[in-house]
N, C-alpha and C positions, 0 to 999 in steps of 0.2 A: 504494500500500500504506500502510495507516495505521500509526502508531508502535505498537510493542508492547514488552512486557517479559516476561521469564520469571518465572513465579511460583515459590514454594518447591517446589511439586509437579512442576516441570519443564514445566508447561503454559504456552503463550504467552498472555498477556493483553493487551488493548488498554491503552495508556497513558492515564492520566487526562488529560482536557483541561486545558490550561493556563488559568490565571485571567487577569484583565484585565492589560493591559500599560500601562506608563507612556508617555504621549505628550506632546509639546510643541506648542503652538500659538502662533504669533507673527505679529503684524502691526505695521508701523511706517509712519510718514509724517513728512516733514520740512515744517515750516511756517516762513514768514518772519516770525517774531515772537520776542520775547525769552522765554527759558524761564520767567522769573517771571510774565510776562503769561499765558503758556499755563497755568502751574500755578494761577493765580487762577481759571481756568475749569474745569480738570479735577480739581483737588486736593481736592474736597469729597466725602467719602463721603456718599451720599444725594443727590448733586447731578447724577447722570448725565443725568437727563431734562432738565436745564437746557440741555444742549448736544447730546444725542443724539436725533436725530429719530424713532427707532423705539421708544424706551423710555418706558414710562409713568412718572409720578412714583412715587417710592418713599416708604415711611413708615418712619421709624426706630422700632423697637419699644421698648416699655417706657420711653418718654421718655429713652432713653439719650443720652449725648453722642455725636454722630456723629463726633467727632474722637478718640474714645477706643477703643483696641482692645477688641474684644468686642461693640461695637455691632452690631446686626443690622438690615439694611434689607430690607423686603419689597416686592416688585413685584406688583401685582394687575392682572388684566385681567377686566373684567366682574364685579367684586366677588370674584373668586377669586384667592388668592395663588398665583402661578405659580413664583416663585423667591424664596428667602431667602438673603442673603449676610451673612457675618460679617467685620467689619473685623479684620485681623490686625496691620497696621502702617500708620502714617501718619507720614511724615517730610518735613516741609516744607522743611528745609534741603537734603535730597537729592532732593526732588520725587518721592517714591515713595509710592504707595498700594497696599497688598497686601491682598487679601481672599480668602475661601474661600466656595464654595457650601455653604451650611448645609443647604438643602433644595431639591430640584428634581425635576421629572418627567423631566429629561434623564438618560439612563442613564450617568452618570459618578460616580466617587468620587474623593476626595482632590483635588478641583479647587481649585487655588490660582492666582490671577491677580495680575498686577502691572501697574499703569498708571503710567507714569513720563514725565518730561520732562527731556531732556538737552541741553546746549548743542551746537550743530552749526554748521559754517561758514556755513550759509545761514540760521541762526536757531535752531530747536529741533527735535530729533528726539523724536517722541512714540512710545513703545514700549508696546504692549499685548500681554502674553504670559501663557500659563498652562501649567501642568503638570497632568495629570489621568490617572486610570486608567479605561480602558474596554476592552471587547472590540474586538479589531482590526477586525472587520467593521463596527463602528459608527463608526469614525474618520471616514470620508468624510461621514457625516451630521453629526457633531459639528463637523468642520471647516467645513462649509457653514453650520450654525446659528450657531456662535460666531464663527468666523474671518471668513467672508464676509458674513454678515448683521449680526451685532452689532458686531464689532471694525471691519471694513472700512467699514461704513456710518458708524459714529461717527467714525472717523479722517478719512473723506472730508468729513464735516460740519465737522470742526475745520479741515481744510485750506481749505475754502471760507470759513469764518468769518474765519480769519486772513489770507486773501488780500484780503478786502474791507476790512480795517482799514487 
């Protein structure tokens, strides 16, 4: 039976469908390297393609300073921009980079991600997480796209990179 509510005239009406829900996506990996060494690799907005095997190089738009909040990086595939991200925060002392999806074909809103490096007994824990709004039925697809394809592949590449050093 679907949710319902009683209208002012006493007639039962179907409840309005709920909007998108807030979801959290998190992936982490521990590497055997110093946090500052890890941050030198991952801490550059606009530098994801330098270490991530699946991502194309990005372009910082309008000649903005990629270290300054507000800068926008655009990723293109076959000459078409597929995603634009805005830098929200970069804190080298805390080793945190926070950004938001500015424009994308992926059906999410209010997507804010954090990539960070923290000291760990074995070296460094790299934490990549996001909060976003999306319809519940799209979450498995989003988890697969961002979590398993983008985040996990990038973190695996970092683990391999720092294992070889």
